[in-house]
N, C-alpha and C positions, 0 to 999 in steps of 0.2 A: 762378960763380953760375949757376943754371939760368935759362932764358929764361921769359918770361911764359907762353908756350904749354906749356912743360914743367911749370910749376907748376900751371897750370890742369888739365892732363891728370892730374897726380898727385892733385889735390884730388878730381876726379871718380872716379878709380880707388879711392881710400881710401873714398869715400862709396858705393862699390858700383855705379858707372856708372849713376846715376839717369837716367831718361828725362825726367822732369819734376819739378817741385817747387822749393823755395827753394834747395837746394844747386846744382842744375843752373842755375837762373836767376842765381845770384850767384857762381858759380865764377870767372868772368872778373874780377869786382870784387875777390874775395879774392886772386887771383893778382896783380893790379895793385897792391894794397896791400902785398903781400909784397915785390914788386920795389921799390917806393918805400922801404920800410923798409931794404932791403939796400943801396940806392944812396945813402943819406944820406951827406953829406960828413963831418959830424961825428957821431961816435958819442955816444949819450946816456950820461951819467955813471951808473954803477951805484950803487944805494943801499948804504950801509954795512951790513955784517952785524952783528947784535946781538952785543955783547961785544967788538967790535974797538976799536982806538984812535980811529977816526973817530967811532964812536958815543959813546964816553966823553967826547970833547972837547966835543960840543954839548949834553950832558945837564947840566942844572942842577937840583939838588934843594934844596928848602926844608925845613928841619927845625923852625923856629919862626917865628911871625909877627913881622914887622918892626914893624908898627904897634902902638900902645898905645891903649887906650880908657879 
C-alpha cells in the first residue's frame, strides 16, 4: 500500500496540481481517509449481486393478502 504522502501527491497530480482551492485544502484529509480504509482489520462484507443465491435467500414475495376483512 502507498503511504499517506504518496496518496496525497497522487490526489494533487490527478487534480492538476492546484495552487489553492478545496482540493488543495482537503488533499491530506482525503489521503488519511484512504489510508484508514486500507488499514482496516476486518474487510467489509460485499453486498450480494442481484440474481445470486444470497439475493434469492433473503427475498420474500407476497402474492395474496393474508388478512380478511
